[in-house]
C-alpha positions as CSV (number, residue, x, y, z in Angstrom):
1,M,168.2,48.9,219.0
2,S,164.8,49.4,217.4
3,R,163.6,52.3,215.2
4,V,160.2,53.9,215.8
5,C,158.7,55.6,212.9
6,A,156.2,58.3,213.4
7,H,154.0,60.1,210.9
8,S,154.0,63.8,211.0
9,P,150.6,65.5,211.3
10,R,151.1,66.9,207.8
11,A,151.5,63.4,206.3
12,V,148.4,62.1,208.1
13,R,146.3,64.9,206.8
14,R,147.5,64.2,203.2
15,V,146.4,60.5,203.3
16,S,143.1,61.4,204.8
17,S,142.4,63.9,202.0
18,C,143.1,61.3,199.2
19,T,140.7,58.9,200.8
20,E,137.9,61.5,201.0
21,R,138.3,62.4,197.3
22,R,138.0,58.7,196.3
23,G,134.8,58.4,198.3
24,A,133.4,61.5,196.7
25,M,133.6,59.9,193.2
26,L,131.3,57.0,194.1
27,P,128.0,59.0,194.0
28,L,129.0,60.4,190.5
29,I,129.8,57.0,189.2
30,A,126.5,55.7,190.6
31,F,124.7,58.5,188.8
32,L,126.5,58.1,185.5
33,L,126.2,54.3,185.1
34,P,122.4,54.3,184.5
35,V,122.7,57.4,182.3
36,M,125.3,55.5,180.2
37,A,123.1,52.4,180.2
38,I,120.2,54.6,178.9
39,F,122.4,56.0,176.1
40,L,123.6,52.5,175.2
41,G,120.0,51.4,175.1
42,F,119.1,54.3,172.8
43,A,122.1,53.4,170.5
44,V,120.9,49.7,170.3
45,D,117.3,50.8,169.5
46,L,118.5,53.3,167.0
47,A,120.6,50.7,165.2
48,Y,117.7,48.3,165.3
49,M,115.3,51.0,163.9
50,Q,117.7,51.7,161.0
51,T,118.0,48.0,160.2
52,T,114.2,47.6,160.3
53,R,113.8,50.5,157.9
54,M,116.3,48.9,155.5
55,E,114.5,45.5,155.7
56,L,111.1,47.2,155.1
57,R,112.4,49.1,152.2
58,A,114.0,46.0,150.6
59,A,110.8,44.0,151.2
60,A,108.6,46.7,149.6
61,D,110.9,47.0,146.7
62,V,111.2,43.3,145.8
63,S,107.4,43.0,146.2
64,A,106.7,45.9,143.8
65,R,109.2,44.5,141.3
66,A,107.7,41.0,141.4
67,A,104.2,42.4,141.0
68,A,105.2,44.7,138.1
69,S,106.8,41.8,136.4
70,K,103.7,39.6,136.8
71,L,101.5,42.4,135.5
72,S,103.7,43.0,132.4
73,R,103.4,39.3,131.5
74,T,99.7,38.6,132.4
75,D,97.8,41.9,132.2
76,D,96.1,40.6,135.4
77,V,95.8,43.1,138.3
78,A,94.6,40.4,140.7
79,E,97.5,38.2,140.0
80,A,99.9,41.1,140.4
81,I,98.5,42.0,143.9
82,A,98.7,38.3,144.9
83,T,102.3,38.2,143.8
84,A,103.2,41.3,145.8
85,K,101.6,39.8,149.0
86,S,103.3,36.4,148.5
87,I,106.8,37.9,147.9
88,A,106.4,40.3,150.9
89,S,105.6,37.4,153.2
90,Q,108.9,35.8,152.3
91,N,110.8,38.8,153.6
92,L,111.4,39.3,157.3
93,V,111.0,42.8,158.8
94,A,112.0,43.0,162.5
95,G,112.1,39.3,162.7
96,A,108.6,38.7,161.3
97,P,107.2,38.3,157.7
98,L,105.9,41.4,156.1
99,V,102.2,41.2,155.6
100,L,100.6,43.4,153.0
101,A,96.9,44.4,152.9
102,D,95.2,44.8,149.5
103,S,95.1,48.5,150.2
104,D,98.9,48.6,150.4
105,I,99.2,47.7,146.7
106,E,98.3,50.2,143.9
107,V,98.4,49.5,140.2
108,G,98.7,52.7,138.1
109,R,100.9,54.5,135.6
110,S,104.2,56.3,135.9
111,A,105.0,59.1,133.4
112,P,107.3,62.0,133.3
113,D,106.0,65.5,134.3
114,S,107.1,68.7,132.8
115,S,110.4,68.7,134.6
116,G,111.2,65.1,133.5
117,K,110.6,63.6,137.0
118,W,108.6,60.3,136.9
119,V,105.3,60.6,138.7
120,F,103.0,57.7,139.7
121,S,99.2,58.1,139.1
122,P,96.9,55.4,140.5
123,T,94.3,56.2,137.9
124,G,96.6,56.3,134.9
125,F,96.0,54.0,131.9
126,P,97.3,51.8,130.6
127,P,99.0,50.8,133.8
128,N,102.7,50.3,133.8
129,S,103.6,50.5,137.5
130,V,102.9,48.9,140.9
131,R,103.3,50.9,144.1
132,V,103.7,49.0,147.4
133,L,103.4,50.6,150.8
134,G,105.3,48.5,153.4
135,R,103.9,49.3,156.9
136,R,104.6,48.2,160.5
137,T,102.2,50.5,162.1
138,S,99.3,50.1,164.6
139,G,96.9,49.9,161.7
140,S,98.9,47.4,159.6
141,P,98.5,43.6,159.6
142,G,101.9,43.2,161.2
143,G,101.5,45.8,163.9
144,V,104.2,48.1,165.4
145,V,107.8,47.1,165.9
146,P,108.7,46.5,169.5
147,L,112.0,48.0,170.7
148,F,114.4,46.7,173.4
149,F,114.8,49.7,175.7
150,S,112.7,52.6,174.6
151,T,109.5,51.1,176.0
152,L,111.0,51.1,179.5
153,I,111.0,54.9,179.6
154,G,107.6,55.2,177.9
155,S,108.6,56.4,174.5
156,A,106.3,56.2,171.5
157,P,106.2,52.9,169.6
158,F,108.2,52.5,166.4
159,E,105.9,52.6,163.3
160,P,108.0,52.6,160.1
161,Q,106.6,52.9,156.6
162,Q,108.4,52.6,153.2
163,T,107.0,53.0,149.7
164,A,108.4,51.4,146.6
165,T,107.3,51.8,143.0
166,A,108.3,49.5,140.1
167,S,107.5,50.1,136.4
168,F,107.7,48.1,133.3
169,L,107.9,49.0,129.6
170,N,105.5,47.1,127.4
171,V,105.1,48.6,123.9
172,D,103.2,47.2,120.9
173,I,104.4,48.9,117.7
174,C,103.2,48.7,114.1
175,L,105.3,50.0,111.3
176,V,103.1,51.4,108.5
177,L,105.4,51.8,105.5
178,D,104.9,53.3,102.0
179,R,105.5,50.8,99.2
180,S,104.1,53.0,96.4
181,T,106.0,53.0,93.1
182,S,108.0,56.1,94.0
183,M,109.8,54.1,96.7
184,K,111.6,52.3,93.9
185,L,113.2,55.6,92.8
186,N,116.8,56.4,93.7
187,A,117.2,57.5,97.3
188,D,119.0,60.6,96.3
189,S,116.7,61.4,93.4
190,S,114.4,64.4,93.2
191,E,112.0,62.5,91.0
192,T,108.4,62.4,92.2
193,G,107.1,59.5,90.1
194,M,107.9,56.7,87.7
195,Y,106.5,55.9,84.2
196,T,105.4,52.4,83.4
197,S,108.1,52.3,80.7
198,D,110.8,52.8,83.2
199,S,113.0,49.6,83.5
200,R,112.6,49.8,87.3
201,F,108.8,49.7,87.2
202,C,108.5,45.9,86.7
203,S,111.4,45.0,88.9
204,A,112.1,44.6,92.6
205,P,113.6,47.7,94.4
206,R,117.3,48.2,93.6
207,S,120.0,48.6,96.1
208,N,120.1,52.4,95.7
209,S,116.4,52.8,96.0
210,R,114.4,54.6,98.6
211,W,113.0,51.2,99.7
212,A,116.5,49.9,100.2
213,A,117.3,52.9,102.4
214,L,114.1,52.2,104.4
215,D,115.0,48.6,104.7
216,D,118.4,49.6,106.3
217,A,116.6,52.1,108.6
218,V,114.1,49.4,109.8
219,R,117.1,47.1,110.6
220,V,118.6,49.9,112.7
221,F,115.3,50.3,114.5
222,V,115.1,46.6,115.3
223,D,118.7,46.5,116.4
224,E,118.1,49.4,118.8
225,L,115.0,47.8,120.2
226,D,116.9,44.6,120.9
227,D,119.3,46.7,123.1
228,T,116.5,48.4,125.2
229,E,115.0,47.2,128.5
230,A,111.5,47.5,127.1
231,D,109.4,44.5,126.2
232,E,108.3,45.3,122.6
233,Q,106.1,43.5,120.1
234,V,106.4,44.8,116.5
235,G,104.1,44.3,113.5
236,L,104.3,45.5,109.9
237,A,101.8,46.8,107.4
238,T,102.6,48.3,104.0
239,Y,100.4,50.3,101.7
240,S,100.2,51.5,98.1
241,S,96.9,51.3,96.2
242,G,94.8,48.7,94.3
243,L,96.8,49.0,91.1
244,S,96.5,45.9,89.0
245,G,97.2,44.7,85.4
246,Y,100.9,45.7,85.4
247,C,104.0,43.4,85.5
248,G,101.8,40.4,86.0
249,T,100.9,41.3,89.5
250,N,97.7,42.3,91.3
251,G,98.0,45.3,93.7
252,N,96.2,45.9,97.0
253,A,95.8,49.2,98.8
254,S,97.4,47.8,102.0
255,R,98.3,44.5,103.5
256,I,99.5,43.2,106.9
257,D,103.0,41.7,106.3
258,S,103.7,40.7,109.9
259,W,101.4,40.6,113.0
260,L,102.6,41.6,116.4
261,N,105.4,39.5,117.6
262,S,108.2,39.7,120.1
263,D,110.5,37.9,117.6
264,L,111.6,40.9,115.7
265,T,113.1,38.8,112.9
266,Q,109.5,38.5,111.7
267,V,109.7,42.1,110.7
268,T,113.1,42.0,109.1
269,D,112.1,38.8,107.2
270,A,109.0,40.5,105.8
271,M,111.2,43.5,104.8
272,D,113.5,41.0,103.0
273,S,110.6,39.6,101.1
274,L,109.4,43.0,100.0
275,L,112.9,43.9,98.9
276,N,112.9,41.0,96.6
277,S,109.4,41.4,95.2
278,T,107.8,43.4,92.5
279,W,105.0,45.9,93.6
280,N,103.6,49.2,92.4
281,G,100.8,51.6,93.2
282,N,99.8,55.0,94.4
283,T,99.8,56.4,98.0
284,N,96.9,55.4,100.1
285,I,98.1,56.2,103.6
286,E,94.7,55.7,105.2
287,A,94.5,52.1,104.1
288,G,97.9,51.4,105.7
289,M,97.0,53.1,108.9
290,R,93.7,51.2,109.2
291,D,95.6,48.0,108.8
292,G,98.0,49.3,111.5
293,V,95.0,49.8,113.8
294,Q,93.9,46.2,113.1
295,V,97.4,44.9,114.0
296,L,97.5,46.9,117.3
297,T,94.0,45.9,118.4
298,D,94.2,42.3,117.4
299,P,92.8,40.5,120.5
300,A,95.0,37.4,120.0
301,R,98.3,39.3,120.0
302,S,98.0,42.9,121.4
303,R,98.4,43.4,125.1
304,D,95.8,45.3,127.2
305,Y,98.4,47.1,129.3
306,A,101.0,47.9,126.5
307,D,101.4,51.3,125.0
308,K,100.2,51.2,121.4
309,V,102.4,53.0,118.9
310,M,102.1,53.4,115.1
311,I,105.0,54.6,113.0
312,V,103.8,55.9,109.6
313,M,106.3,56.6,106.9
314,T,105.8,58.1,103.4
315,D,107.9,59.6,100.7
316,G,105.1,61.5,98.9
317,Y,101.6,62.9,99.0
318,E,98.5,61.0,99.8
319,N,96.5,60.6,96.5
320,E,93.9,58.1,97.7
321,G,92.1,57.9,101.0
322,S,92.2,60.2,104.1
323,A,95.0,59.8,106.6
324,A,93.2,62.3,108.8
325,S,90.3,60.0,109.0
326,A,92.5,57.1,110.0
327,A,94.1,59.3,112.7
328,G,90.7,59.5,114.3
329,A,90.6,55.7,114.5
330,C,94.0,55.8,116.2
331,V,92.7,58.2,118.8
332,S,89.6,56.0,119.4
333,N,91.9,53.1,120.1
334,N,94.5,54.9,122.3
335,I,97.1,54.6,119.6
336,V,99.9,57.2,119.3
337,A,101.0,57.7,115.7
338,H,104.5,59.1,115.0
339,T,105.0,60.1,111.3
340,I,108.1,60.2,109.1
341,T,108.4,62.0,105.8
342,F,111.3,61.0,103.6
343,G,112.7,63.2,100.8
344,D,111.9,66.7,99.6
345,Y,108.7,65.8,97.9
346,A,106.9,64.3,100.9
347,D,103.9,66.1,102.4
348,R,105.3,67.3,105.7
349,V,102.3,69.5,106.7
350,S,99.7,66.8,106.4
351,M,101.8,64.2,108.2
352,A,102.6,66.6,111.0
353,N,98.9,67.1,111.5
354,V,98.3,63.4,111.6
355,A,101.0,63.0,114.3
356,T,99.8,65.9,116.4
357,S,96.2,64.8,116.3
358,T,97.1,61.5,117.9
359,G,99.6,62.8,120.5
360,G,102.6,61.8,118.4
361,R,105.5,63.6,116.8
362,H,106.5,64.2,113.2
363,Y,110.0,63.6,111.9
364,H,111.5,64.5,108.5
365,A,114.4,62.7,106.9
366,S,116.0,64.4,103.9
367,D,118.3,61.5,103.0
368,S,119.2,57.9,103.9
369,D,121.5,58.8,106.8
370,S,118.9,61.0,108.4
371,L,116.2,58.3,107.9
372,R,118.4,55.8,109.9
373,A,118.9,58.5,112.5
374,V,115.1,59.1,112.9
375,F,114.4,55.3,113.3
376,R,117.2,55.1,115.9
377,E,115.8,58.0,117.8
378,L,112.3,56.5,117.7
379,A,113.5,53.2,119.1
380,A,115.2,55.0,122.0
381,Q,112.2,57.2,122.7
382,L,109.9,54.1,122.8
383,A,112.1,52.6,125.4
384,R,111.4,55.6,127.6
385,L,107.7,55.1,127.6
386,T,106.4,57.1,124.7
387,E,105.1,60.6,125.4
């Protein structure tokens, strides 16, 4: 006996209703698929744009750094620009080498503003920075960056730009130091001069002398410079006066003990020689400063694009010459003179005026410890591009 199964009218209606709902989803899916494809395309293009920006930033940055390095070594603007273009072409941006125009590269100077923020000026001198504008625009040699999907819906072309600035620290420094007879007095002494009958007069400076304290401070200065990122050259000039006929020696108002050199041991070696020599004289600061100008403007050793800095130290009063006159020579040669007075007898007012007139600062050291602190501070300041 066979069974016959029959669907009730209610069951048939239920099956028909499910089939109709499934059919109703097809138009919605058909609509959403291209929308999703468009969003996916936007996501791909967005990621590509971000990657391109990063590539452009990196290419501009490495080009600026290479150009600044070349400029710091050669003082040649044309070579710096050529280096920036060469390095840029070795970096791919959106699959193509970055091509820089000459107008995309600026050589200028970076310096801190009143808030301490570093600001680039294309007309600043001496130059210490290179700014590179990396472009993939309609007006750039490389043109715009083509995208994968955005062009299909008529969106604007992608035209990224990135700017990078690289700076270098080149400083030429001349120490102009007092080697008058008073520098052989004890560092903690209130004496202002020395008689020829004094046992110290015809001898080299002793270990407790002001000169020995200065020698220690100069070594601190050199050690600090060695730890900075700046590229320094340092020279040394010492001054007294033309005192002759004593102790079997002939004096000179000033002399250059070491020309500019990146080997800073040249300075410490010269200081060692003076520490073990006999010398005397009065205080002719002008003579020392003029020798300092000669050191900093020597065409064979000074660098055109280096900051020129003179550090003038004395323990007394000028009794020959005119330091103010020498300060004028500093200004004429774009030299900033920082001045240091050491001890209670030193002429702070005059030396402060000398510093101010050249755009420098005056420091006073009352004892050996503070003298070392001053030289340490100066070394750190010079590494921040002297203000």
